[in-house]
C-alpha positions in Angstrom: 126.8 65.3 -124.5 128.0 63.2 -127.5 126.0 63.3 -130.7 125.7 59.5 -130.5 123.9 59.6 -127.1 121.6 62.3 -128.4 120.9 60.4 -131.6 120.1 57.2 -129.7 117.8 59.0 -127.3 115.9 60.6 -130.1 115.4 57.3 -131.9 114.2 55.7 -128.7 111.6 58.4 -128.1 110.3 58.2 -131.6 110.4 54.5 -132.2 109.9 53.0 -128.7 108.0 55.6 -126.7 105.8 56.9 -129.5 105.9 54.0 -132.0 105.7 56.5 -134.9 104.4 55.0 -138.1 104.6 56.2 -141.7 102.3 59.2 -142.4 101.7 60.0 -138.8 101.9 63.6 -137.5 104.2 64.3 -134.5 104.2 67.6 -132.5 107.7 68.2 -131.1 107.7 70.9 -128.4 111.1 72.0 -127.0 111.2 74.1 -123.9 114.4 75.9 -123.0 116.6 73.3 -124.8 118.9 73.6 -127.8 118.3 73.2 -131.4 120.4 70.0 -131.5 117.9 67.8 -129.8 115.1 69.3 -132.0 117.1 68.5 -135.1 117.7 64.9 -133.9 114.0 64.4 -133.2 113.0 65.8 -136.6 115.4 63.5 -138.3 114.2 60.5 -136.3 110.5 61.3 -137.2 111.4 61.6 -140.8 113.4 58.3 -140.6 110.2 56.6 -139.3 108.2 58.0 -142.2 106.3 60.5 -140.0 105.6 64.2 -140.4 107.3 66.4 -137.7 105.8 69.7 -136.5 107.9 71.8 -134.2 107.3 74.5 -131.5 110.2 76.1 -129.7 109.2 77.6 -126.3 111.2 79.8 -123.9 109.7 80.0 -120.4 111.1 83.6 -119.9 109.0 84.7 -122.9 106.0 82.7 -121.8 106.2 84.3 -118.4 106.1 87.7 -120.0 103.0 86.7 -121.9 101.3 85.2 -118.8 101.9 88.4 -116.7 99.2 90.2 -118.7 97.1 87.6 -120.3 93.3 87.9 -120.0 90.4 85.5 -120.5 89.7 86.4 -124.1 93.3 86.1 -125.1 93.7 82.8 -123.3 90.6 81.6 -125.1 92.0 82.6 -128.5 95.4 81.1 -127.8 93.8 77.8 -126.6 91.6 77.5 -129.6 94.6 78.1 -131.9 96.8 75.5 -130.3 93.9 73.1 -129.7 93.2 72.9 -133.4 96.8 71.8 -134.0 96.9 69.2 -131.2 93.7 67.6 -132.5 95.5 66.8 -135.8 98.5 65.0 -134.1 99.0 61.3 -133.7 102.0 61.7 -131.3 103.5 64.3 -129.1 107.1 64.7 -127.8 108.0 67.4 -125.3 111.6 68.2 -124.3 111.8 70.3 -121.2 115.1 71.8 -120.1 113.9 74.5 -117.8 116.7 76.9 -116.8 114.8 78.3 -113.8 112.2 76.3 -111.9 110.9 79.5 -110.3 110.3 81.3 -113.6 106.6 81.6 -113.0 106.8 82.5 -109.3 105.7 86.1 -109.8 103.0 85.4 -112.3 99.6 86.4 -110.6 97.9 83.4 -109.2 94.7 84.1 -111.1 96.7 84.0 -114.4 98.3 80.7 -113.6 94.9 79.3 -112.6 93.5 80.5 -116.0 96.3 78.9 -117.8 95.9 75.6 -116.0 92.1 75.5 -116.2 91.7 76.5 -119.8 94.9 75.9 -121.8 96.4 73.0 -119.8 93.1 71.2 -119.3 91.7 71.5 -122.8 94.9 70.9 -124.8 96.7 68.5 -122.6 94.3 66.8 -120.2 91.4 66.5 -122.6 93.2 65.9 -126.0 96.9 65.2 -125.8 96.9 62.7 -123.0 93.9 60.5 -124.1 94.2 60.9 -127.9 97.9 60.8 -128.8 100.9 58.6 -128.1 103.0 61.0 -126.1 106.3 61.2 -124.2 107.6 64.0 -122.0 111.3 64.3 -121.3 113.5 66.5 -119.1 116.7 67.6 -120.8 120.0 68.0 -119.0 121.4 71.5 -118.4 123.5 73.3 -115.8 120.4 74.3 -113.8 119.3 70.7 -113.5 122.8 69.6 -112.5 122.8 72.2 -109.8 119.5 70.9 -108.4 121.0 67.5 -108.3 124.2 68.7 -106.6 126.4 67.4 -109.5 128.8 68.9 -112.1 127.2 69.4 -115.5 129.3 66.5 -117.0 128.5 64.1 -114.1 124.8 65.0 -114.3 124.8 64.2 -118.0 126.2 60.7 -117.2 123.6 60.2 -114.5 120.9 61.4 -116.8 121.7 58.9 -119.5 121.9 56.1 -116.9 118.4 57.0 -115.8 117.0 57.6 -119.3 118.5 54.6 -121.1 117.6 52.0 -118.4 116.5 48.7 -119.8 112.8 49.6 -119.8 111.7 46.4 -121.5 113.2 44.5 -118.5 111.4 46.8 -116.1 108.2 46.4 -118.0 108.3 42.6 -117.4 109.2 43.0 -113.7 106.2 45.3 -113.2 103.7 42.6 -114.2 103.3 41.0 -110.8 102.8 44.4 -109.1 100.2 45.4 -111.7 98.3 42.1 -111.2 98.4 42.5 -107.4 97.1 46.1 -107.6 94.3 45.1 -110.0 92.9 42.7 -107.4 93.6 44.8 -104.3 90.9 46.6 -102.4 92.3 48.3 -99.3 95.7 50.2 -99.2 97.3 51.6 -96.1 100.3 53.9 -95.9 102.2 54.3 -92.7 105.2 56.6 -92.3 106.3 59.6 -90.1 103.3 62.0 -90.1 101.4 59.5 -92.3 98.6 57.1 -91.6 96.3 57.0 -94.6 93.9 54.3 -95.9 91.9 54.1 -99.1 90.5 51.7 -101.6 91.7 51.1 -105.2 89.1 48.4 -105.9 87.9 48.3 -109.5 90.1 51.2 -110.7 92.9 49.1 -112.3 96.6 49.8 -112.4 98.9 50.9 -115.3 102.6 50.3 -115.9 104.9 53.1 -116.8 108.1 51.8 -118.4 109.4 54.3 -120.9 106.3 54.8 -123.1 105.0 58.2 -121.8 107.7 59.7 -119.7 111.5 59.5 -119.7 112.8 58.9 -117.1 110.2 56.4 -116.1 109.5 53.7 -113.6 106.1 53.7 -111.8 102.9 51.7 -111.5 99.9 53.8 -110.8 96.2 53.6 -110.1 93.7 55.9 -108.2 91.8 55.8 -105.0 88.1 55.1 -105.3 86.3 58.4 -104.8 85.2 59.0 -101.2 87.5 56.2 -99.8 90.5 58.1 -98.5 90.8 58.8 -94.8 93.7 59.9 -92.7 96.8 62.1 -93.0 99.8 62.0 -95.4 102.9 64.1 -94.9 105.3 64.4 -97.9 109.1 64.6 -97.4 110.1 65.6 -100.9 109.9 69.3 -101.8 107.5 70.0 -104.7 107.7 72.9 -107.2 104.2 73.9 -108.5 103.4 77.0 -110.4 106.9 78.3 -109.8 106.9 78.0 -106.0 108.9 75.4 -104.0 106.5 73.8 -101.4 108.0 71.9 -98.5 106.6 69.8 -95.7 103.1 69.4 -97.3 100.6 67.6 -95.1 97.1 66.7 -96.2 94.3 65.3 -94.1 91.4 63.6 -95.9 87.9 62.7 -94.9 85.8 60.6 -97.1 88.1 61.3 -100.1 88.2 65.1 -99.7 91.2 67.2 -98.4 89.8 69.0 -95.4 93.1 70.2 -94.0 96.3 71.3 -95.8 99.5 72.8 -94.5 103.0 73.6 -95.9 105.7 76.3 -95.8 103.1 78.5 -97.5 99.7 77.1 -96.5 97.7 79.9 -98.0 99.3 79.5 -101.4 98.7 75.7 -101.1 95.0 76.1 -100.3 94.5 78.6 -103.1 95.7 75.9 -105.6 93.5 73.2 -103.9 90.6 75.6 -104.3 91.0 75.8 -108.1 87.9 73.6 -108.6 86.0 70.9 -106.7 88.2 68.1 -108.0 91.4 69.7 -106.8 90.6 68.6 -103.2 90.1 65.0 -104.3 92.7 62.5 -105.3 93.4 61.5 -108.9 96.4 59.2 -108.6 98.3 56.8 -106.3 101.6 55.4 -107.6 104.7 53.5 -106.6 108.1 54.9 -107.7 110.6 52.3 -109.0 113.5 53.8 -110.9 116.7 52.4 -109.3 118.9 55.2 -110.4 116.8 58.0 -108.9 117.3 58.2 -105.2 117.2 61.9 -104.2 114.7 64.6 -105.0 115.8 67.4 -107.4 112.6 69.5 -107.5 111.7 68.1 -111.0 108.6 65.9 -110.8 109.4 63.8 -113.9 112.4 62.6 -111.9 111.1 62.8 -108.3 107.9 60.8 -108.9 110.1 57.9 -110.0 112.4 57.8 -106.9 113.0 54.2 -105.9 111.1 53.3 -102.7 108.7 56.3 -103.0 105.0 56.8 -103.6 103.2 59.8 -104.9 99.7 60.8 -104.1 98.0 63.3 -106.4 95.4 65.9 -105.8 93.4 66.6 -109.0 92.6 65.0 -112.3 92.6 61.2 -112.8 94.0 59.6 -115.9 91.6 58.0 -118.3 93.3 54.6 -118.1 93.1 54.5 -114.2 90.0 56.5 -113.8 88.2 57.1 -110.6 86.0 59.8 -112.2 87.7 62.8 -110.6 88.1 65.8 -112.9 90.2 68.9 -112.2 92.4 71.4 -113.9 95.0 70.4 -111.3 97.2 67.3 -111.4 99.8 67.7 -108.6 102.1 64.8 -107.8 103.3 64.9 -104.2 106.1 62.6 -103.2 106.7 60.6 -100.1 110.1 58.8 -99.9 110.1 55.7 -97.7 113.7 54.6 -97.7 115.2 54.2 -94.2 117.3 57.3 -94.4 114.1 59.2 -95.3 112.3 58.0 -92.3 111.1 54.7 -93.6 107.5 53.5 -94.0 105.2 50.6 -94.8 102.6 49.8 -97.5 99.9 47.3 -96.9 97.5 45.8 -99.5 94.5 44.2 -97.9 96.4 44.1 -94.6 99.4 42.3 -96.1 102.8 44.1 -95.9 104.1 44.5 -99.5 106.8 47.1 -99.0 108.9 48.2 -96.0 111.4 51.0 -96.0 111.3 51.2 -99.8 111.9 47.5 -100.5 109.3 45.0 -101.6 108.8 42.2 -99.2 106.8 39.8 -101.3 108.8 37.2 -103.3 106.9 37.9 -106.5 107.7 41.6 -106.3 111.4 41.2 -105.5 112.4 41.8 -109.1 111.4 45.5 -108.7 114.0 46.1 -105.9 116.8 48.4 -107.1 119.6 45.9 -107.4 117.4 43.7 -109.7 116.6 46.6 -112.1 120.1 48.1 -112.5 
């Protein structure tokens, strides 16, 4: 990619997404990506008057560490990195994973330890609520392969997605957020899906390039105990290094009572991580007009135009239904006609059919209006 595109992206992450101010501390974590983007981010933080701190991570090395990690070692590593995170004002993560299955052979109990201790205490408890943060996938040949594109074509696609006019999207989201804020009952209908729940009193949040790049969603959470019915997801989902397909969840009074997939036993082990893992922490509508196909990368897939995602596990503090868990697993249901279609009702009023908004005040969120 050109130096100019990388330079512009770094400045956007620092100035728009994180709003870095003079004197503020910024932790930059780069996973399986090159030194060039790290250098650009460091320069952008310095240009904004901030103080950059850098951690370069390789998932192959982290896998080797996870294979033998024990509770005492995990505790020590968490305490060490937690002390650093507590000092940060902002956090930027660049993730260029070369192999989405790198953790597939890490023992399940070790991954659960990592999620419930390191992931929860550093990211869920401190980074998410206490810093301005942005997480970004970074293009590489592995990602291009997942997307079915050449490396150069994927880079062009990537920059279309990541340099969308997010300010325009932000304004177009206002009517949807206002509608969700005053909605009580939601019903989702699609092949293998008929699910109802309440979002009353939880509140909705817009995602337009501040916390994730790519971005494009408006999210809330089901009221605890309100979800009943079945939902079947038609996008594959990689979690803890394994590619799950055809996930189906049945809920009763807000709790997942049945779960199946291509590996149902593995799915249920994750859902048994803690009590909150069988409850739902997020419901969101995907809106990015340039993302139309899944590529087994949740930062892209959860933004697919015409999709929703429904999330077992932890709720976000700004759309909080009170559910707490070490798990936060976004599962995606695409509702475009070629994906099987589907309908969304708010308080018995149809608001989206086959991935397109039907209410006039929401028409600005349809793909042709956002491109």
